[in-house]
C-alpha positions as CSV (number, residue, x, y, z in Angstrom):
1,X,111.1,263.4,49.9
2,X,113.7,260.8,49.1
3,X,112.7,257.4,47.5
4,X,113.5,255.7,50.8
5,X,111.2,258.0,52.7
6,X,108.4,257.4,50.2
7,X,109.0,253.7,50.5
8,X,108.6,253.9,54.3
9,X,105.4,256.0,54.0
10,X,104.0,253.3,51.6
11,X,105.0,250.6,54.1
12,X,103.4,252.5,57.0
13,X,100.1,252.8,55.0
14,X,100.2,249.2,53.9
15,X,100.5,248.1,57.5
16,X,96.9,249.3,58.0
17,X,95.8,246.0,56.4
18,X,96.5,242.4,57.3
19,X,98.0,240.7,54.3
20,X,100.7,238.2,53.6
21,X,100.5,237.8,49.9
22,X,99.7,240.0,46.9
23,X,97.7,241.7,45.6
24,X,97.6,244.6,48.0
25,X,94.0,245.6,48.8
26,X,94.3,249.2,47.7
27,X,90.5,249.9,48.0
28,X,90.6,248.6,51.6
29,X,93.5,250.8,52.4
30,X,91.7,253.8,51.1
31,X,88.7,252.9,53.3
32,X,91.0,252.6,56.3
33,X,92.3,256.0,55.6
34,X,88.7,257.3,55.5
35,X,89.1,258.1,51.8
36,X,86.0,257.4,49.6
37,X,86.7,256.0,46.2
38,X,84.3,256.6,43.3
39,X,84.2,255.9,39.6
40,X,83.9,259.2,37.7
41,X,83.4,260.2,34.1
42,X,86.6,262.0,33.4
43,X,88.4,263.1,30.2
44,X,90.6,260.6,28.5
45,X,93.7,262.4,29.7
46,X,92.6,262.4,33.4
47,X,93.2,259.2,35.4
48,X,92.1,260.4,38.8
49,X,91.1,263.2,41.0
50,X,91.7,263.7,44.7
51,X,89.1,266.1,46.2
52,X,88.9,267.2,49.8
53,X,85.6,268.9,50.6
54,X,85.1,270.2,54.1
55,X,87.9,267.9,55.3
56,X,86.5,264.7,53.6
57,X,88.8,263.1,51.1
58,X,87.3,261.5,47.9
59,X,89.2,259.9,45.1
60,X,87.5,260.0,41.7
61,X,88.8,257.3,39.3
62,X,88.3,257.4,35.5
63,X,85.5,254.9,35.0
64,X,86.7,254.1,31.4
65,X,90.1,252.8,32.6
66,X,90.8,249.2,33.1
67,X,90.9,247.6,36.6
68,X,94.7,247.6,36.9
69,X,94.9,251.3,35.8
70,X,92.3,252.2,38.4
71,X,94.2,250.4,41.1
72,X,97.3,252.3,40.3
73,X,95.4,255.6,40.1
74,X,93.9,254.9,43.6
75,X,97.3,254.2,45.0
76,X,98.7,257.3,43.3
77,X,96.0,259.5,44.7
78,X,96.5,257.9,48.2
79,X,100.2,258.9,47.7
80,X,99.1,262.5,47.1
81,X,97.0,262.4,50.2
82,X,99.7,260.9,52.4
83,X,102.7,262.8,51.0
84,X,101.3,266.2,49.9
85,X,98.2,267.1,51.8
86,X,100.0,269.9,53.7
87,X,101.4,271.4,50.5
88,X,99.0,274.2,49.8
89,X,100.1,275.0,46.2
90,X,99.4,271.4,45.2
91,X,95.7,271.9,45.3
92,X,93.2,274.0,43.4
93,X,91.6,275.8,46.4
94,X,88.1,277.1,46.2
95,X,87.1,277.9,49.8
96,X,86.3,274.6,51.5
97,X,87.0,272.7,48.3
98,X,90.5,271.4,47.4
99,X,91.3,269.3,44.4
100,X,94.3,267.8,42.5
101,X,94.0,265.7,39.4
102,X,96.3,263.4,37.6
103,X,96.7,263.9,33.8
104,X,98.3,261.5,31.4
105,X,100.7,264.0,29.7
106,X,104.3,264.8,29.9
107,X,103.9,267.9,32.1
108,X,102.5,265.7,35.0
109,X,105.2,263.1,34.5
110,X,107.9,265.8,34.8
111,X,106.4,267.2,38.1
112,X,108.3,266.0,41.2
113,X,105.1,265.5,43.2
114,X,103.6,263.4,40.4
115,X,106.8,261.3,40.3
116,X,106.7,260.9,44.1
117,X,103.0,259.9,44.0
118,X,103.9,257.3,41.2
119,X,106.8,256.0,43.4
120,X,104.5,255.8,46.3
121,X,101.9,253.9,44.2
122,X,104.5,251.4,43.0
123,X,105.8,250.9,46.6
124,X,102.2,250.4,47.9
125,X,101.0,248.0,45.2
126,X,104.3,246.1,44.9
127,X,105.9,246.2,48.4
128,X,109.6,245.4,48.3
129,X,109.3,242.5,50.8
130,X,106.5,240.8,48.9
131,X,108.1,241.4,45.5
132,X,111.4,240.0,46.6
133,X,109.7,236.9,48.1
134,X,107.9,236.3,44.8
135,X,111.2,236.8,42.9
136,X,113.0,234.3,45.1
137,X,110.4,231.6,44.8
138,X,109.5,232.2,41.1
139,X,111.7,230.9,38.4
140,X,111.7,233.8,36.1
141,X,113.2,233.7,32.7
142,X,114.1,237.3,31.7
143,X,113.4,236.3,28.0
144,X,109.9,234.9,28.7
145,X,107.2,237.5,28.5
146,X,104.7,235.1,30.1
147,X,106.8,235.0,33.3
148,X,106.6,238.8,33.7
149,X,103.0,238.7,32.8
150,X,102.3,236.1,35.5
151,X,104.2,238.2,38.1
152,X,102.3,241.3,37.1
153,X,99.0,239.4,37.4
154,X,100.0,238.2,40.9
155,X,100.3,241.8,42.0
156,X,97.3,242.9,39.9
157,X,99.4,245.6,38.2
158,X,100.4,246.3,34.6
159,X,103.7,244.8,33.2
160,X,104.9,248.3,32.7
161,X,104.3,249.2,36.3
162,X,106.1,246.0,37.4
163,X,109.1,246.8,35.2
164,X,109.4,250.4,36.4
165,X,109.2,249.2,40.1
166,X,111.9,246.5,39.5
167,X,114.1,249.0,37.7
168,X,113.7,251.5,40.6
169,X,114.6,248.7,43.1
170,X,117.8,248.0,41.1
171,X,116.7,244.5,40.0
172,X,118.2,245.1,36.5
173,X,121.2,247.0,37.7
174,X,122.0,249.8,40.2
175,X,118.9,251.5,41.7
176,X,118.4,255.2,40.9
């Protein structure tokens, strides 16, 4: 999928909630998609797990991760559910049990489906319209870390996720 198509998918999913300001209620969105979200004890290098057992989707989130990391993981796994559910080789298939997990290593970051799920998560948690509205009204000083921290807090995301999203949107130069 193209970044524009992923952006549209995230917008379509976000429209399932009534919201006018950040942060995006990602757990509410999962519930509206009939996806159960559970904390899980996972290895340090595993952020989340999407399991579909007998047609019922469940997202397991690493219980040891911080709140913002968990929000991103839930959005990322929703991305897999929305973007990749029909892709059979994406899942580990054991009869009626399907699973995909997200690892924090370079192999997963190099995987196109992982990048697409990350793009989806960024678009879901930091919708372009809401982000631009905040950027228009906020008086951000590019050299003041507290301004970026404040904006990240407003969207309940990490500063790193915010910077990646703004970069992909072309805020610091041409979009890629």
